[in-house]
N, C-alpha and C positions, 0 to 999 in steps of 0.2 A: 092627431085626424090619420086612424090606421088604414091602411090600401092594401089588398092581396095582388100581389106580384104577378104577372099573366104567365109566366114560368110555374109556380106553384099551383095553380088553375087548370092550368094544361094539365100538369103532371098531375093532378086530385082527378083530373076526367079521362085518365087512361086507362083503371082501371076497366072502368065501364064502356071505354071503347073498344080493348080489346076484347071484353067477353061478349059482347055486339055482334063482333068481328069475327069471331071461333064458331059462335052459333050457324053460324048458314053452312060454312065448309066442315062441321060435324053433320048438319043434315045432309050436307051435298054428299060426303063420302059415305053414310050409312045406306043411302040409294044408289050407290054407283052402281053395287052389283045387277039392280035390278034394270038400272037404266040400259050397262052395256052391252048389245047382245054378243054371243060369240057364232062368228061367220068362219065360212071356209077360209073365207080371203085372208082374215086376221091369224089363223093358223097355220096360213102357208107363211107368212109374216112371222111369225115369232120361230117359227120352222126355219127361217132363214136367218135370224138374226144371231144364232149361235157359229154360224158359217162365216158369217161377217166378220163375228170379233176372231173368231180361228185365223181367217185370214189378215186381220190386221196386225194380232201376234206374231205371225208369220214372218210379215216383211219386217214387222221392230228384231225380229231374231235375225233373219237376214241381212239386215244393216248392220246389228249389231257384230254378226261375226265377220261382212264385209271390213268393218271397222277394225275389228281385231288381229284381220289379214292386212291392213296398208300398215297399222300400229309397226305389227312385225316385221315386214318387209322393208317401212322407214327404218326401222331402230339396226336392220340390219346393213341398210347401205350408208347409216350415221354409224355405225360401229366400228371400232378397232381392228375386229375382225377381219371385214373387211379390206380396209385398209392395207392388214398385215402381207395378206394374202398378194395382194396387187401388188405390195412392194417385192416383193419376192419373186413374181412375175415381171417384173421390171428389172431387176438384178438380173435376172437368165434371160430377157432382151436383153440386155447389157453387155453380159456376157457372150451371148452369141453373135453379137457383133465382133466384139474384138477377138473372139477364136477366129472369125470370119478371114478380120484383117491380116492376121499373122498368119494364115494358113498360105502354105508358098503354093500352090493348085489355083487358089482363088484371086492371087497375085498374078500369076501365069496370063488364065482367063483374061483379067479385067484390061490387058494390055491389048487385044481386040474389042472389048467391050460393042465399039460401035460396030461392029463387022458380023458381029456372032453374042448378040449378046444373053441370050438362052445358055448358052455356056457358063457364060459367069452368076448366071442365079442357081444353074445346075450347079455348078462347082461349090457355090453358098451351102444348099441345101445339100449338098453330099458331105461337106464339112463341120456341118452345125448340126447336123438332126444324125451323122453319125457319130460325134461327142457326147450330145444328150442318153442319144438311144445305148449308149457303151457304160453310161454313166448310169442309165435307168437300170441296164439288166444286170451289170456289176453292184447292183447296190439294194436293187429290192426283188425283180422277179428274172429270172432268168429262163427267157422264153426255147431257145437256144440245146435246154436240158433234156436228157433222155429222160425224165421221171420227175413228177411232183415233188418228191424230197429231196432232188437236186436241188429244184427249180428254185423254192423257197429259199434255200442256202446263202444265197446273198443279204436278206431281209434280215438272216439270223445275226449275221458279221456287224450288220450297220445296229443292230441294235446295242450288242458287244459297244461300241464306238460311243453311245446315246447313252448308254449309262454310269460314267464319270459323270457325264453335263449337266445330265438331272439331277445328281446330287448336288455338283461344285453349282448347279444356274439356281437353285432352289437357296441356296444358303445368301449369294445375292441378292436376290429376290425378297426374301425376306429384310435384307437390309435397308434396298429402297423402298421397301413399305413403309418403312418406319424412319424415312429422310435421311440416312446415310448411306454414304458413297464407297461400299469395301471393295477398293480395287487388290487387296490383299490375296487374290484365291490363291495365288503360284507358292508363296510364306505355308499360307494353313495346308495344302495339298502337300508340300515337302514336310513340316511337323507332324500329317497325319500318318502319313507314310513309313516315314521315320519312326516312329514310336510304332505303328502297326505292323510294320516288317521286325523292330528288333522284339513283337512280342511272339511273329511267327515265325523267325529262325529260334531262338531259346529256348523253347520249353515243347515235353515231349506230353501233350495232353489228346485227349477224346476228343474225335472232330466238333461233336456235337458239344460240346466246350469250348472248343480254343478258336473254331470259324466267329461265335460269336464274340472271345475274347478277343480279335483282334480289330474286329471291327468296331469294340468301343474303346480298342487302345486310339485307333486310327479318331475317333469322335474327340475324345479326351483330348489328343497331339493340337486339333484345330480348334477344338476352344478354347484352351489354352492361348493359343498363338491371337485367335479374336479377341479374347475376354483382354489381353495385354492391351491391342485399341481401343476398348470398349474402359476402361480404366483410365487411361490415360487421357481422354478425350471427357470423361464426365469431371475428374479431380484437376484438370487442368483448364481445361478448354480448347486443348489442340485440337490441328485439323485431321479427319480421319482419315484421309485420302491421302496427306503425307507420312501420316505412321504408318498406314498401311503397304505403301509403297517400298518404302525405307525397310518396314519385316521383310518384305520379300528377298530382298538382298542381303538382311540377316539371316533369313530362314535357308537361304542358296548357298552361304558361304557356310553357316554351320555345320550345314549336311552335308555340305564336302568335306568338310574337317573332320568330321566325326566318321567318313567314309574312307579316310586316310590312315584314320587311327585305328591302332589293333588294338581291341578290348571296348569296341564301343558298338562303330557297324562295320567296321572291314571286316572281310572274310578271311579265315585263319590263314598264313602262305602266300596268299594275294597280295603279287605289288601294284597291283591296280584298285584304282576307289571303288570298290563293288560290295555288296554286301553278301552274307551268306544264301545261301537257297531258301528259300519257304518249306518249311515241314508239309506235308502232302496231308497232313490233320488240318491244317489252317488254308488250303486253296478251296474256292469256292470251287461247286462239285457243276458238272454240266447237269444241265437238264434235262436234256433231250439226246445225250451222249456227245463222244466230240466231234462229230462230225458238224454238229451245228453251234452257234456262238453263243447260243444264250445260257448263263448259268443261272447261281441264286444269285449275283448282285441283281440282277433284272427285278428280282421279287423285291428284293431290299431298297430301290429305286422307288418303285410303288409304294410300297409301304408308306416311305417318308414323303410322297408327295401325299399321300391322302393324310398323314399325321402334319406336314404344313398346312393344307388347305382348311384341316381343321380347325390347327393354332391359329390361324388369319382372320378366318372368318364366323369361327364358333366361341372362342375362348375368350375370357373376358382380356389375357394377355396381349392376343392377338388384336383388340380391339383399342387398348391401349398402347401398343404401337402404332399402329395405322392412325389414332389419334395424333401423335406425335408427330408422325411422319408430313400429317396433313395441316397442323398450327400446332407447335410446340407451346406457345401462349397462352391457346384456350387448354391444355392439358395441365399446364399449370395453377390456370384457375380453379380447374375442377378438382385439384390435390393431389394429380398425378407427378411422381417424383420422377420430372425427367434424368436426370442422371441414371438412377438405377436402373433403370428400362434402358437407358442408352449399352448398359453393361452387360442387361440381359441378351439383348440386341446382336450383339457383335459375338457374345458367347455361341446362340441358338446358331449366328449366320456360321463363325467358324466352325463348329462341330459336324455342319449339314455338309461345308466346304472339307472337312476331315475324313466322311462318309469316302467322298470321292478318292483320297488319297491312299484310305485302307484298298478299296478297288484296285486302284494301281501296284501294291505288291500283292493282292488276293488271286486276281484272277488274269490281267494284263500282262505282268510282267514277274514270274514264279521261280527264275534259276537265278535270282540275285538283282538290286538293281540300285542306281546310277545315281549322281543330281538333278541329270535330266530325268525322273520318275514323273516330274508333272505335268510333261510334254503339251505344253502349252495351254495344258486347261482351264488351268486359274481365270487366263485371259479371255480365253471363248466362249467361258462362264456369265462374262457380261454381256456378253455379243447375244448370248443364250437367255439373259433375265429380259434383256431391252425386248427380244423378237417377243417373248411370250407374255408381253405386259408386266410383266411382276406379277404374275398370275399362276399356284401350282402348276392347272393342269396346262395352260399357257408355254409353262416352260419347259413340261414333260414332253410337247409336242414339237417344241424348237428343238429341242434337245435330239429329239428320234431326225427332223429336217438336217440339223447339223450333223448327227454321225449319217447319212445315206449322202450325206456328201462328201464327207471323210472317205468313205467307203467307197462310195461309186467313182474320186479323185483317183485311186489309183489302176483303176478298171478302165477309167477312162484316156490315162496314162498309156498304161500295156498297148489300148486296143489302136489307139489312134496319135500314139505320140505325143499330145498337148499336154504341157506342164503341169505339176501337179498344182503349181502354186496359183493355177487358173481358182483353183477350188476356195483359195484366199482372196481370191479378187471377188466372188458370189459372195463371200460373207461378209466384204467389206461394204460392197453395193447395196446390200441386203440394210446391214445397219444404218448405211443411207439416207435411202429411203425411208424405215423405220423412223429415224430423229425429225425429218422431211413432212408429216402426214399433209400439210398443204399444196405441197408438190405434188402426192398423186395424186391426190384429191384435184388439181388444177389439169393434169393430165387425164384422168380419163372422166372428167366432166363430171364431179359426183359434187353435192352441193356442199357449204359446209355445214356443222352442226349447225343447229339451230335459224340457217339462213332463212327457209320457208316458215317458222316462228314469227321469224322480225317481221318479212315479206307479208303475211296475213297480218300482224300487229299494225304494221304503216298502211294496208286497207281500210281494216277496220276504224284507226283514225282520221283518214280520210273521208270517210263512209259518213261517220259521226258528223262532223263538223261542214258536211254540207249536207 
């Protein structure tokens, strides 16, 4: 005995039900135009509807724009650029305190502070304000100059100091981005300067050939000295920090030996350890005349910044560099050869530092160089790379800041009698605050990155639990 399930019977009656239910809708829809009259009120209502929709879209656009601005503001507040700027401000404030404490007039006025406190504050303002005013006018713009051309001379001199820092800082930054610590800038600059200097004073060539050839020689000298570190680390696993520091001493004593040996780098007939003068065809030409400090090296530095930016951010080789810097194990799993990439990193890093060595003999010193040709740039480049967050354009602006400080330090010493060592204190404090971003954020009450997000997450969890 078979029975039809209720589901089947219901399913069998569904078409009839749907057919019967669609008939009234069709008739209603066919008679709707005749039953719905068009009145003035309805026309006004339809005319107002687009405006309501436009206002709603405008509100959403305004809200989206507000969200974009708030997101941008939050990115600025939580980003590293603001922390870097505030670190420089803190360093200047701390050095201002140091200048005031060491000033004789401030100490004399502080002896009767409770009798006339205004004298103490006036002495502090005169000491600190005068020092920083001299630094600014001696390195950026001289407001006391008689003409605009004379007023901008200080900034051109500061750019001249910044050029080798840009090149050397880029080399250190490349190694930092790949997870390597290149502390051998001094040795790489010395070897780059030795190679570039030998080419500069040994050949008589047209300037259009001699200048690029001298720069290339500096690049090769620095690359070889950096490549030794990369090769030893890749093949033996030696620590690059120890290798680079030791090679600094090797490079220093090797260049000193060559400067004392006739036929190598020592000038003929000179009893002093100094090289011959560079040929005029190898010297970098001034861009705006001898009055200003900008020469062709500044153009070379900008080209180096652009090339390094493209290398790190747009090329596949730069992607591999950043990968081994962030996670070497992941790089190995992805099939990347970490040893070969380590060699390439140190070669490129040393080559960029070698440009600074070539500049030292082509632009800074043209009458012959000694073993002090590095002028501390190799170690200053580490600070520049840290201040620039190992980013090419960040390194560029950090180098200009250090060039301003170095050039302005001499003016500050001449005008106010403040020791030039105060500039070194400013640089050291900048590094200190850069290395401790939580301290900077705590002083200026800037929220830590992700703090608001964590707070919102906790609030949302509490709301869900409630």
